[in-house]
C-alpha distance (Angstrom), angle and dihedral (degrees) to the residues before:
residue distance angle dihedral
M1 . . .
D2 3.74 . .
S3 3.80 91.2 .
G4 3.85 89.7 52.2
N5 3.82 91.5 51.5
G6 3.80 90.0 45.7
K7 3.80 92.3 52.9
Q8 3.78 90.9 46.3
W9 3.82 90.5 49.5
I10 3.83 90.9 50.4
R11 3.82 90.0 48.1
R12 3.82 91.2 51.3
R13 3.79 91.0 47.5
R14 3.82 91.6 51.2
Y15 3.79 89.8 47.2
R16 3.84 91.1 51.6
C17 3.82 91.5 47.5
L18 3.79 90.1 49.5
L19 3.82 91.9 49.2
I20 3.81 92.3 47.3
S21 3.83 92.0 47.3
L22 3.80 91.7 47.1
S23 3.82 91.1 47.6
I24 3.82 91.6 50.9
F25 3.81 90.8 47.6
I26 3.83 92.7 49.8
F27 3.82 90.0 46.4
L28 3.82 91.3 52.3
V29 3.81 92.4 47.3
L30 3.81 90.7 49.8
L31 3.81 91.3 46.3
I32 3.81 91.8 51.5
A33 3.82 91.1 46.4
I34 3.81 92.3 49.5
L35 3.81 91.9 47.3
A36 3.80 91.4 47.2
V37 3.80 91.8 51.7
T38 3.81 97.4 42.6
V39 3.79 118.5 19.2
F40 3.81 98.6 22.5
R41 3.80 96.2 36.5
V42 3.79 108.5 142.2
R43 3.77 113.6 -114.0
D44 3.79 127.3 -166.5
A45 3.77 115.6 -88.1
T46 3.80 110.6 -139.7
T47 3.77 136.6 -149.7
T48 3.79 114.9 -152.6
V49 3.79 126.5 -170.0
N50 3.81 105.2 -137.1
S51 3.77 96.0 -176.8
V52 3.77 143.1 -12.5
K53 3.79 114.9 -146.6
L54 3.74 132.3 179.8
G55 3.80 105.8 -115.5
G56 3.78 95.4 -178.6
F57 3.78 137.6 -7.7
S58 3.78 131.1 179.8
T59 3.79 135.6 156.7
G60 3.75 131.2 -168.3
L61 3.76 143.3 156.9
N62 3.77 118.3 -95.3
I63 3.81 99.5 -152.2
P64 3.84 98.8 -179.3
N65 3.83 91.1 54.4
L66 3.81 94.4 33.7
G67 3.76 91.5 -126.2
L68 3.75 147.2 105.2
D69 3.80 122.8 -94.4
I70 3.78 115.7 -147.7
N71 3.77 124.6 -179.1
V72 3.79 115.5 -173.3
T73 3.79 129.5 171.6
L74 3.79 118.3 -171.4
D75 3.80 118.2 -164.6
L76 3.80 113.7 -150.7
D77 3.79 119.5 -161.0
L78 3.82 105.2 -156.5
T79 3.79 133.1 -176.1
A80 3.79 119.4 -159.7
H81 3.82 110.7 -160.8
N82 3.81 125.9 -163.1
P83 3.84 112.4 -162.8
N84 3.83 92.9 178.6
R85 3.81 125.9 107.2
V86 3.80 89.8 -124.8
S87 3.79 130.3 55.1
F88 3.81 123.0 -83.1
R89 3.79 113.0 -136.3
Y90 3.79 112.4 -162.0
G91 3.76 131.0 -168.2
A92 3.78 130.5 -143.4
G93 3.77 109.0 -47.8
T94 3.77 132.4 -165.3
A95 3.76 136.5 -133.1
D96 3.80 117.3 -162.4
L97 3.78 132.3 -166.6
L98 3.80 115.2 -148.5
Y99 3.79 131.4 -167.8
R100 3.81 114.2 -166.4
G101 3.81 90.3 -19.7
E102 3.82 95.5 -51.5
Q103 3.79 121.0 111.2
V104 3.79 109.6 -115.8
G105 3.80 100.3 163.3
D106 3.77 143.9 10.1
A107 3.77 145.3 -178.4
A108 3.79 135.2 -162.0
I109 3.79 122.0 -118.6
P110 3.82 108.3 -149.0
P111 3.83 120.1 -127.7
G112 3.78 120.8 -102.2
E113 3.77 147.1 140.2
I114 3.78 132.2 -98.9
G115 3.79 117.4 -155.2
A116 3.78 125.0 -125.1
R117 3.80 113.0 -65.2
S118 3.79 93.9 -5.7
S119 3.79 141.1 110.9
E120 3.77 136.7 -132.6
R121 3.79 127.6 -154.5
M122 3.78 120.7 -140.8
N123 3.78 132.0 -173.6
V124 3.79 116.9 -150.4
S125 3.81 125.9 -176.6
L126 3.80 116.8 -153.2
T127 3.80 115.9 -162.2
I128 3.78 123.6 -166.7
Y129 3.77 119.6 -123.1
A130 3.81 97.3 -129.4
A131 3.82 92.2 -159.7
K132 3.82 90.5 63.9
L133 3.80 91.5 57.0
I134 3.80 98.9 48.9
G135 3.82 94.4 90.4
E136 3.82 95.6 43.9
T137 3.81 105.9 110.6
A138 3.82 92.2 -178.9
L139 3.79 88.4 62.0
Y140 3.80 92.2 66.9
A141 3.80 91.2 54.5
E142 3.82 91.1 48.5
V143 3.82 92.1 49.9
L144 3.80 90.0 50.8
S145 3.83 91.0 47.5
G146 3.81 89.4 54.4
S147 3.82 100.5 -118.1
I148 3.82 133.0 79.9
D149 3.80 119.8 -163.7
F150 3.80 120.2 -144.8
Q151 3.78 134.9 169.1
T152 3.81 125.2 -142.3
T153 3.78 123.6 -160.8
T154 3.79 130.4 -174.5
R155 3.79 129.3 -166.3
I156 3.81 122.6 -172.5
P157 3.83 118.1 179.1
G158 3.80 120.2 -162.7
R159 3.76 146.9 140.6
V160 3.77 141.1 -125.8
T161 3.81 119.2 -147.1
V162 3.80 115.2 -157.6
M163 3.82 116.6 -156.1
G164 3.80 90.0 -19.5
I165 3.80 89.5 -75.5
F166 3.79 112.6 71.3
R167 3.81 116.8 60.3
H168 3.77 120.8 -167.6
H169 3.79 121.3 -173.7
I170 3.79 116.6 -144.1
V171 3.81 129.0 -175.1
T172 3.81 119.1 -167.5
Y173 3.79 122.5 -157.7
S174 3.78 134.5 -170.4
S175 3.78 129.5 -178.1
C176 3.81 126.0 -171.0
D177 3.79 131.6 -174.6
V178 3.80 107.8 -146.7
A179 3.81 129.0 -169.9
V180 3.82 115.3 -159.7
N181 3.81 116.5 -156.5
V182 3.81 107.9 -138.2
S183 3.81 98.3 -158.2
S184 3.82 98.5 45.8
R185 3.83 92.2 33.9
S186 3.77 92.1 -136.5
V187 3.78 140.0 111.2
Q188 3.79 106.1 -85.3
N189 3.81 95.8 -166.2
S190 3.79 141.6 -27.1
N191 3.79 133.2 -157.4
C192 3.82 119.1 -166.3
K193 3.82 136.2 -166.5
Y194 3.80 127.4 -167.8
K195 3.80 137.8 -161.8
A196 3.79 141.1 160.5
K197 3.80 133.3 -154.6
I198 3.79 125.1 -151.9
């Protein structure tokens, strides 16, 4: 009889250990799930255009081609903000300069990392490809009117990794309408919009 009670005692002990282990495992899974949904919930990273400045501007007549040469450099002061509790690692981004919907200039935004709940400032210079503007007849009218309208767009792809397990890809976008004053050679006004995709 003692051997029967001993086996039953060992069986109960194994059963208790199994229940305790299973309870701890379920508790840890629930804790991780709750933390992932609340504290470590992925929030949208944002890219904000702080200012748009005219870095360089020159116009001239291109007599051999019977056209107008325009060289414009726009300096964008950007801030990328990471509201998450973990770092945001972003890849190579792009900044494009558009004239009437056509790309006439671009610049690369180098990859990097933004710490948890912090921001990083970036300066990007967009230069116009003058050859792409030679055939634009509307450009001549805008130069004569004293104001040239451009659009700048930025795209920065990245990811947030929570607890080394959960990866969330985020892409931030910004779009600005910019009016360049020809006579004062400055940015007359700019209007920007922002969005992010998870």
